[in-house]
C-alpha positions as CSV (number, residue, x, y, z in Angstrom):
1,M,-35.4,13.4,-6.3
2,D,-34.1,10.2,-7.9
3,R,-35.4,6.7,-7.1
4,D,-32.6,5.9,-4.6
5,E,-33.1,9.1,-2.7
6,R,-36.9,8.5,-2.6
7,I,-36.4,5.0,-1.2
8,C,-33.9,6.3,1.4
9,Q,-36.4,9.0,2.5
10,E,-39.3,6.6,2.6
11,G,-37.3,4.2,4.7
12,G,-36.2,6.8,7.1
13,L,-32.6,6.6,6.1
14,N,-30.2,9.5,6.2
15,L,-28.6,10.5,2.9
16,S,-24.9,11.2,2.8
17,N,-22.1,11.9,0.4
18,L,-20.9,8.3,0.7
19,F,-21.6,5.8,-1.9
20,P,-24.2,3.4,-0.4
21,T,-21.9,0.3,-0.5
22,Y,-22.5,-0.8,3.1
23,A,-25.6,-1.8,5.0
24,R,-24.7,0.0,8.2
25,W,-26.0,-0.6,11.7
26,E,-27.6,2.3,13.5
27,V,-24.7,2.6,15.9
28,E,-22.2,5.5,15.8
29,P,-19.0,4.7,17.7
30,E,-17.5,7.3,19.9
31,K,-14.5,5.3,21.2
32,A,-13.3,1.7,21.6
33,E,-11.0,0.0,23.9
34,G,-10.0,-3.7,24.2
35,S,-13.1,-5.8,23.4
36,Y,-15.6,-3.0,23.9
37,L,-17.0,-0.3,21.7
38,F,-18.9,2.7,23.1
39,D,-21.5,4.7,21.1
40,K,-22.1,8.5,21.4
41,S,-24.7,8.0,24.1
42,G,-22.1,6.1,26.2
43,K,-23.7,2.7,25.7
44,R,-21.1,-0.1,25.8
45,Y,-21.1,-3.0,23.3
46,L,-19.1,-6.2,23.4
47,D,-17.6,-6.1,19.9
48,F,-17.7,-9.5,18.3
49,T,-16.9,-8.1,14.9
50,S,-13.4,-7.0,15.8
51,G,-13.4,-4.8,12.7
52,I,-14.4,-7.8,10.5
53,G,-11.4,-9.9,11.7
54,V,-9.0,-7.0,11.9
55,C,-8.5,-6.0,15.5
56,N,-7.0,-9.3,16.7
57,L,-5.5,-7.6,19.8
58,G,-8.6,-5.7,20.5
59,H,-9.2,-1.9,20.0
60,R,-6.2,0.4,20.6
61,P,-3.8,-2.1,22.3
62,A,-1.4,0.0,24.4
63,A,1.8,-1.4,22.9
64,V,0.7,-0.8,19.4
65,Q,-0.5,2.7,20.2
66,K,2.8,3.5,21.9
67,S,4.8,2.4,18.9
68,I,2.6,4.3,16.4
69,N,2.9,7.5,18.5
70,E,6.7,7.2,18.6
71,Q,6.8,6.8,14.8
72,L,4.5,9.7,14.2
73,N,7.1,11.9,15.8
74,K,9.8,10.7,13.4
75,F,8.3,10.5,9.9
76,W,5.1,9.3,8.3
77,H,6.0,8.2,4.8
78,V,9.1,8.3,2.6
79,S,8.4,5.6,0.0
80,N,10.1,2.3,-0.8
81,L,13.0,4.0,-2.4
82,F,14.7,4.3,1.0
83,I,16.0,1.6,3.4
84,Q,13.8,1.5,6.5
85,D,14.9,-0.6,9.5
86,Q,11.4,-1.2,10.8
87,Q,10.4,-2.6,7.4
88,E,13.3,-5.1,7.6
89,T,12.4,-6.0,11.2
90,A,8.8,-6.5,10.3
91,A,9.7,-8.6,7.2
92,K,12.0,-10.8,9.3
93,A,9.4,-11.4,12.0
94,L,6.7,-12.2,9.4
95,S,9.0,-14.5,7.5
96,E,10.0,-16.4,10.6
97,A,6.4,-16.6,11.8
98,A,5.4,-18.2,8.5
99,G,8.5,-20.4,8.2
100,M,9.3,-18.6,4.9
101,D,11.9,-16.2,3.5
102,L,10.7,-13.0,1.7
103,V,8.0,-10.4,2.2
104,F,6.4,-7.8,0.0
105,F,4.2,-5.2,1.8
106,A,1.0,-3.9,0.3
107,N,-1.9,-1.7,1.6
108,S,-4.6,-4.4,2.0
109,G,-5.5,-8.0,1.7
110,A,-6.9,-7.6,-1.8
111,E,-3.6,-5.9,-2.9
112,A,-1.6,-8.7,-1.3
113,N,-3.7,-11.3,-3.2
114,E,-3.3,-9.4,-6.4
115,A,0.5,-9.4,-5.9
116,A,0.4,-13.2,-5.1
117,I,-1.5,-13.9,-8.3
118,K,1.0,-11.8,-10.4
119,L,4.0,-13.4,-8.6
120,A,2.7,-17.0,-9.2
121,R,2.1,-16.3,-12.9
122,K,5.5,-14.6,-13.3
123,A,7.4,-17.3,-11.4
124,S,5.8,-20.2,-13.1
125,G,5.5,-18.7,-16.6
126,R,1.9,-20.1,-16.7
127,E,-1.5,-18.4,-16.4
128,K,-4.1,-20.9,-15.1
129,I,-4.9,-20.6,-11.4
130,I,-7.3,-23.0,-9.6
131,T,-9.4,-21.6,-6.8
132,F,-12.5,-23.0,-5.1
133,Q,-16.2,-22.5,-5.0
134,Q,-17.4,-20.4,-2.1
135,S,-14.0,-18.8,-1.8
136,F,-13.4,-15.1,-1.3
137,H,-10.1,-13.4,-2.2
138,G,-11.1,-9.7,-2.7
139,R,-13.0,-7.2,-4.7
140,T,-10.3,-5.9,-7.1
141,F,-10.7,-7.3,-10.6
142,A,-8.2,-10.1,-10.4
143,T,-9.2,-11.1,-6.8
144,M,-12.9,-10.9,-7.7
145,A,-12.2,-13.2,-10.7
146,A,-10.3,-15.5,-8.3
147,T,-13.3,-15.6,-6.0
148,G,-15.6,-18.6,-6.4
149,Q,-18.9,-16.8,-5.8
150,D,-21.1,-15.3,-8.5
151,K,-22.7,-12.8,-6.1
152,I,-19.3,-11.0,-5.9
153,K,-19.0,-10.8,-9.7
154,N,-22.5,-10.0,-10.8
155,G,-22.8,-6.8,-12.9
156,Y,-19.1,-6.4,-13.7
157,G,-19.0,-8.1,-17.1
158,S,-16.6,-10.8,-18.2
159,M,-14.1,-12.1,-15.7
160,L,-10.5,-13.1,-16.3
161,E,-10.8,-16.5,-17.9
162,T,-7.6,-18.1,-16.5
163,F,-9.2,-18.8,-13.2
164,K,-10.8,-22.2,-12.8
165,Y,-13.1,-23.2,-9.9
166,V,-13.6,-26.6,-8.2
167,P,-15.6,-27.6,-5.1
168,F,-13.7,-27.2,-1.9
169,N,-12.5,-30.4,-0.2
170,D,-13.2,-32.4,-3.4
171,L,-9.9,-34.0,-4.2
172,N,-11.1,-35.8,-7.4
173,A,-12.4,-32.5,-8.9
174,L,-9.1,-30.9,-8.2
175,K,-7.2,-33.8,-9.8
176,D,-9.4,-33.5,-12.9
177,E,-8.6,-29.8,-13.2
178,M,-4.8,-29.9,-12.5
179,D,-2.5,-30.0,-15.5
180,S,0.9,-28.8,-16.8
181,E,-0.6,-25.4,-17.5
182,T,-1.5,-24.7,-13.9
183,A,0.5,-21.9,-12.4
184,A,-1.0,-22.2,-8.9
185,V,-3.7,-23.5,-6.6
186,M,-5.0,-20.7,-4.4
187,L,-7.1,-21.6,-1.3
188,E,-8.2,-20.5,2.2
189,I,-7.7,-22.9,5.0
190,V,-11.0,-21.8,6.4
191,Q,-13.5,-20.3,4.0
192,G,-15.1,-17.5,5.9
193,E,-17.1,-15.2,3.7
194,G,-18.6,-18.3,1.9
195,G,-19.6,-19.9,5.1
196,I,-17.4,-21.6,7.8
197,H,-15.8,-24.4,5.6
198,I,-12.6,-25.9,7.0
199,G,-10.2,-27.7,4.8
200,D,-9.9,-31.4,5.4
201,Q,-6.4,-32.6,6.5
202,E,-6.2,-35.2,3.7
203,F,-7.5,-32.7,1.1
204,L,-5.0,-30.1,2.0
205,A,-2.1,-32.5,2.1
206,E,-3.0,-34.0,-1.3
207,T,-3.4,-30.5,-2.7
208,E,0.2,-29.7,-1.7
209,K,1.4,-33.0,-3.3
210,L,-0.5,-32.2,-6.6
211,C,1.1,-28.8,-6.7
212,K,4.6,-30.4,-6.4
213,E,3.7,-33.0,-9.0
214,Y,2.7,-30.5,-11.6
215,G,5.2,-27.8,-10.7
216,A,2.5,-25.4,-9.6
217,L,2.7,-23.0,-6.6
218,L,0.5,-23.4,-3.6
219,I,-0.9,-20.0,-2.5
220,V,-2.6,-19.9,0.9
221,D,-4.9,-16.8,1.5
222,E,-4.6,-16.1,5.2
223,I,-6.0,-12.6,5.1
224,Q,-8.7,-13.5,7.7
225,T,-7.2,-16.5,9.4
226,G,-3.6,-15.3,9.8
227,I,-1.7,-13.4,12.5
228,G,-2.8,-15.7,15.4
229,R,-6.5,-15.8,14.7
230,T,-6.7,-19.6,14.9
231,G,-4.2,-20.1,17.7
232,K,-1.1,-20.4,15.5
233,A,0.6,-17.6,13.5
234,F,-1.1,-19.0,10.4
235,A,-3.9,-21.5,10.0
236,F,-1.9,-23.6,7.5
237,Q,0.4,-24.5,10.4
238,H,-2.3,-26.6,12.0
239,F,-2.1,-28.9,9.0
240,G,1.6,-29.2,8.5
241,L,1.6,-27.5,5.1
242,A,4.5,-25.8,3.4
243,P,3.0,-23.3,0.9
244,D,5.0,-21.4,-1.6
245,I,3.1,-18.1,-1.0
246,V,1.0,-16.9,1.9
247,T,-0.9,-13.6,2.0
248,A,-1.7,-11.7,5.2
249,A,-3.5,-8.5,6.2
250,K,-6.4,-7.6,8.6
251,G,-4.8,-8.5,12.0
252,L,-1.4,-7.6,10.6
253,G,-2.1,-3.9,11.1
254,S,-4.4,-4.0,14.1
255,G,-6.8,-1.6,12.4
256,L,-4.3,0.3,10.1
257,P,-4.1,-0.5,6.4
258,I,-1.5,-3.0,5.5
259,G,-1.1,-6.3,3.7
260,A,1.7,-8.7,2.9
261,V,2.9,-11.4,0.6
262,V,5.2,-13.9,2.2
263,G,7.1,-16.3,-0.1
264,K,9.8,-18.9,-0.3
265,K,13.3,-18.1,-1.5
266,N,13.0,-20.4,-4.4
267,I,10.8,-17.9,-6.2
268,R,13.2,-15.1,-5.5
269,R,14.8,-15.3,-8.9
270,S,11.5,-14.1,-10.6
271,V,11.5,-10.9,-8.5
272,W,15.2,-10.2,-7.8
273,T,16.9,-6.9,-8.7
274,R,20.4,-5.6,-7.9
275,K,19.5,-2.0,-8.8
276,P,18.2,0.0,-5.8
277,W,16.0,2.2,-8.0
278,I,14.1,-0.7,-9.5
279,N,11.2,-2.3,-7.7
280,I,11.4,-5.9,-6.4
281,W,9.6,-7.4,-9.4
282,R,12.9,-7.2,-11.3
283,K,12.1,-4.6,-14.0
284,P,10.5,-1.2,-13.8
285,D,6.7,-1.3,-13.4
286,Q,6.6,-5.1,-13.0
287,H,5.1,-4.6,-9.6
288,F,5.3,-1.5,-7.4
289,C,3.6,0.3,-4.6
290,C,4.0,4.0,-4.0
291,Y,2.3,4.2,-0.6
292,C,2.5,0.6,0.7
293,Y,4.7,-0.1,3.7
294,N,4.1,3.0,5.8
295,E,6.2,3.2,8.9
296,D,3.1,4.2,10.9
297,N,1.2,1.1,9.8
298,I,4.0,-1.4,10.6
299,S,5.2,0.1,13.8
């Protein structure tokens, strides 16, 4: 018996074949509906977690379930090598909701943020991206590097050095870091994982101006705040911003895995291709997703 097994046994915890990456509650759901979750004994819970900001419409909303069931009887997955009308419909709806033009679908919020980082660097021809202390952008390597919290990075060695971090809502600190080498500023309107920190109106407006002044892109991470969670389609709309790139996930799939990058048409040139067998990042293997955009997930 190794140390971890002994600790689990002494603590009365059950061992499993899952990596112990989550501190789980001693509740095992049997079913869920609307705002309520039921455990295997029949006990009902009012679910304030909503799947960690995922189930914006509650559990198993009838319209979503109906659409998914219909799609399951057609096909499940055919890849992005084929034209799919629901993909076009979803992209149009998402673009219009964000007041933007183009969409790339991914499998998760972290993947969407990875794609946004790659897109910003490719579109600008620069590498430096400014993010903020106490931010959270994901746990893949680039998004972990983009995150302004050491606890997320500890134990994984050297991070990507092209990310720079400044205090959130500190305009002077941002001005000091901005320069002609800056590809993008990446921010959350509301920092959630790092504490409930809301961007100041003046700070957000001036950040947008600085990006325009230096020719940098403004990326808004709406993984947690997007898709109606703050009363508007996206939180940046409360502040009158016009970002270049927005990322979404969580509520976008109502519990199914999906993410999206939404962008302005002025960055289209960096990703455009006229060849149907080449992915949208212009050249083979620039950016591609074999599974992402599944008809079931977008239905």
